N, C-alpha and C positions, 0 to 999 in steps of 0.2 A: 373254411378258408381253403383256397386251392392254390397250389404252387406249380409253376411250369419250369422245367429245366431242360435245356437243349441236349440232344444226344450227338456225340461225334459220329458222323456217318462213316461207316467203315466198309469199303468196297474191296473185294478180293483181298481179305486180310490174310497175310502169310504168317505162320508161326511154326515153330519146331515142335515135334512130338517124338518121344523116345520110347523104345522097347528094351526090355531086359536082354542083355547079351548073355547067351548061355555059357560063354567062356569067361565071364567076369569073375572077379574074386568072390569068395564065399561070403565075405562080410561087406559086399558092395551095397551101398544105399543110394548111389547117385550115378554110377556109370551106365551108359545106355547108347543106343543107336538113334539116328535122326531120320525123320521123314516129315513131309509137309502136307498141309491141307489148306484150302481156301474156302471162304464163305461170303456170299453176296448178301448185303443188307439193304433194306429199303425203309427202315423204320426211323422216323426223324425226331419225334419228341415224346416225352412221357408226362402225363398229368398226374400230380400228386394231390391227394386229399388229406385233410387233417382230421384225426379222430381224437377229440379231447375228452378226458375223463372228468366226472364230477369231483368236486373238491372233497378231500378227506383229511382226517386228523393224523398226519404222518410226519416223519422226519424229512421226507422227500429225498431220501438217499437210498437207492435200490435199483431194481431191474424188473423187467416184464417177462412173463411166461404166458404162452398161449395154449389153449386146447380148442376143440371144435365148437364148444358152447360158450366159453368164458375167457376173459383175459385177466391175468393176475398181476398185481403189483406187489413185489416182495420188498418190504421195508427192512433194509439191512440193519439199521440201528435199533429200531423198536421191536423187531421180530414179528411184525404183523404181516399177514398176507391178505390183501384186499382183492375182491373179485368184482368184475364189471362185465356187462354184456357188450356186444359188438356195436352198440350205439353210444358207449361210454357211460351208461347208467350204472351207478353203484348198486351192488347186489348184497355183499356180505363182507365180514371181516373175520379172519381166523387167526389163531395162535396169539402171538405176543410173548415177550420175555417173561418167564416165570417158572414155577416148579409144578404146576398142576398138569394133569394128563392132557389137557387141551392147550398147553403152553409149551414154549421152547426154552430150554434152560442153557443159555449161552451168553457170551459177552456181545457178540455181533455175528450176523450171518456174513460169510465170506463168499460162498458159492452155494448152488442148489441144483437139484435135478428132479423133475417130475416124471416118474416112469409111466408107460402106457397103461399099466394095470391099476393106476391110482395111487401107488405108493410114492411118497414124497420124502426126499432126503435133503438135509441142510448141513453144510460144513461150517464149523466154528473156527476160531482163531488158534486153538490149542490142540490140533490134531484130533478134535472131537467131531462126532457125527451124530445126527439126530434124525430119527426115522418115524414117519407118521403114515397111517393107512389112508384109504380114500375118503374116510369120514373125518379126517383131521384129528384122529386120536393117536396118541403117542404109542408106538410099538416098543421102541427101546431107544436108548442113547448110550454112547460109549466112545471108544477111541479106535482109530484105524490100526489094524495089525499089519505092520510093514514086512512081516515074515523075515526078520533079521535077528541074528544073535546079539546085535548091538541095540541097546535101548534107543528109542526115537529121541532125537535131540542131542544125543551124545556123540554121534559119528564125526562131527566136525573136529573133534580133538584126537581122532585116531590117525595114524600115519599109514601111508602105502596101501590105501584101500583100492579095490578093483572098481572101475567105473560102472560095473554091473551090480555093485552093492547098493541095494535099495535104500539103506539107512542114511546115505549121504545126500539124499534128495529131499526136497520139500515141494509142496504144491505152489505153483506160481500164482500168487494172489493179485499180481498186477494184471493178469489175464484170467478173468473169472469164468470164461466160457467152459461149460462142461457138456460133453457129448455122451450118448449112451447107445448100447447095443444089447438087446435082451435084458439080462439082469446085471449088466456091467456098466460102470462109468469109466470114462477116459478123461484124464485131467493133465494139462501141461505141468511140467516139473522143471526144477533147476537145482543146482548145488551151491551151497555156501561153505563147503569144506575148505579149510584154510590152505590146503595143498591142491585143491581142485575146484576152482571157481572161475567165473568169467572176467574177473578184474585183472588177473595177472598170469593166467595159465593157458598157454597155447594148447596143451593137451585137452583141456576142457572143451574146446570148440571142435575137436576131432573125435572125441570119444564119449562125451556126456550124452546121456539118454534124454529124451524130450517129452515122453508121455507115460503116465502111469495107468495101468489097467486095474480097476478096483472091482472086486467081486462082492455083490450084494445078495447072492443066492442064499447065504446064511446071515440074516440080519443081526444075529448075536455074535458074529465073528466076521466083521467086514474087513476083507483082506486085500492088500496090494499084491496082486498075482505076478504081474510082469512090469518091467520098465522097458520101453520100446524106442527105436529110432535113433537118429543122429541129427546134429545141427547142420544146416546148409554149409557147403564148402565155401560159399561166398564170404562167410564170416572170417575165414582164415586169411583173407586178403587184407585184414585190418589188425591193428595192435592197440587196443582191443575194443569191441563194441558190445559190452554186456547190456547196455541200455537199449539196444536195438536187436535183441536176440530172442524175442518171444516167438512161440510157435502157435499157429492157428490151423484148425483142421475140422473136417467133418467125416462122417461114416455113412456108406450106402447100405442098402438092404442085404448085401452079400458080405458085409463086414470088411469091405475095402476102405482104406483110409485115403483121404485127399488132404495133403499137407502143404501149407504155405508158410514162408518165413518173411520177416519184416523187410529185409533188404534184398530179397531174391524175387525176381519176376516170374520164376517158374513155379509150377504146381506139380507135386510129386504124388503119384498114385501107388499105394502099396496094398498087398493082400493082408489078411488078418495076422500073419506072422511077420509082417513088415518086410516082405521081399518086394523089391521094386518091380512094378508092372509097366508104368508109363510115366513120361514127363511131358508136360505141355505148359503153355502160358505165354502171355505177351506183357510187355512193359506198359505201364499206365502213361498218361499224358500229363505234362506240366508238373513233373515231380522233381523235387530238390534232392539229388542223390549225393550231396556232400555231407559226410558224417564225421563228427569230431570223435577222435579216439581217446582211449584211456591207456596210458603206458605205464602206470604204476598203481600200487594199491592205494586208492583214494576214494573211499565210500562217499565223501562229501561231493566230489566232482561227479561221481556216478549219479547221485540224486539230482544234482544241478542239471546235468545233460539229459537225464531222463525226463525232466519237466520242461526245459528251455526249448521253446519253439517246436515242441513235438508235433503240434497240430499243423505245422507247415513242412515238416520233413517228409521225404518220399518214402513212405512205409506201407507195405501191404498188410492187411489185417484179416478181418472176419471172413470165414468161408461158410456158405450154407448150400446144401444140396437138396434138390427135389427130384423125384423120379416120376416120369410120365411114360407109362408103357415101357418101351425099350430105350427111352431117352434119359440121359442124365443132364439136368440143368443145374449149373453151378454158378453161384454169385460170389464175387470176391470184392471187398471194399479196399480202397487205398486212399492215401493222403496226398492231396495236391498242395502245391506252393501257392495257396490262396486263402484269404481270411474267411471266406464264406462258403466255398465249394470244395467238395471232395469228389472222388471218382468211384464208380461201381462198374465192374466188369461182369458180363454175362456170357458164360460158355455153354454151348450145347454139344454134348458128346466130344468135348475137348477142343471144339472150334470156338473162337471168340466171335460172338455175333453182335454184342452191344458193348459200348463204352460210354456210360451215362454220367453226366454231371449231376451230383446230388448234394443235399445240405451237408454241412460239416458233421462228421462222426456217424454218418448214416450207414446202417447195415440191414440186410434182409433177415428176418427171423421166422416168418410163418407165411403159409399160403392157405387161403380159404375163399371159396366161392368166386374164383376168378380174380382175386386180389392178393398181392404180396404186401405183407405188413412189416413195419420197421421196429427197431429198438426204441425205447422211450426217450423223449426229450423232456427234461425236467427244469423248471424254474422254481427253486425253493423259496425265493423271496415273495413271488406272486402266488405260490402254492398251485402251480399248474403242472400237469402231466399230460402229454399227448404223444401219439404215434402218427406216423405217416403211412399212407397206403397208396398203391398205384395198381391200375388194372393191367393184368397180364395180356400182352399181345397174343394173337391167336397161335403163333408158332411156339409159344412157351406153355400152352395149356395141354 
């Protein structure tokens, strides 16, 4: 099956880009100067092909991981990992929930990461981590060390905690994207502390950290080393938006971070120590930027707003970086006010060069042999899993 989606032709696209002001405050994460670039485009349409996987015995609740030879479907509920080739043919099944050395002992997989050396890690629901070698044999399992004097899960009852206290944060399981650099993972975080949370505290939006750095160099003591960053100042214009406050990011080969926030059109580039380097970005098209606020402690309203018409609200999401010689190619997905179409921005060295209409919830995950590959599309009733791919134009190779 082939799908065709038009591209917004962008000619002499103007956007702002910012550099760090040497005289800025020590803890500045967003202050910067402006300068502008333009980019001429002549690319009109993108052709998408469908790669459908053979049927499997699965819960059909999970995600896709890629490597150069295989595509994996991680079944979050049953704990299986299924492998396929790039024609969609089923190859093998690994793990499954259980206590044996080739099984994974958890309630449910919440996030995962496959290291380049073949080591694979899976996050459970109870601060637990499960580590396997490249042969799918269990190395160890245990709990994350948050490097805090406060036991994990107890910090929400403490008063007057510093926003830099690791124990007040949890992994954001609404956003399961996990990024890596060498032997580290980077995971989005949030706080549920009763005196420091997104439902009722203005201080949370100004001082809460957004990313946890997790050290896997010692697999028998997996530690949360640092908590990094701040939330976009755009959130301070509302009272409040905990349901639209997730953080999305990727990391380049120099350990620089590219960070995007759901209601902010800008993309922020930081170095490994989270010092601001540049700011760039453009608004998407056909976005509904009217957001319902939460002005009191109301978890039920939060859940309602978090789900109601989220697929139509103007939100920026997944970021994916590819490096080609001296070029940084960055993809960013966003939500359009449309029942069937979302948007995909493509930046080359901080210049927006494409703004593509794509299927709902589309994001770019992998590049192989001239094609970009997407996240999975799953129909559990019909037991269908497929991904979309499109051929990279010459100026993105």
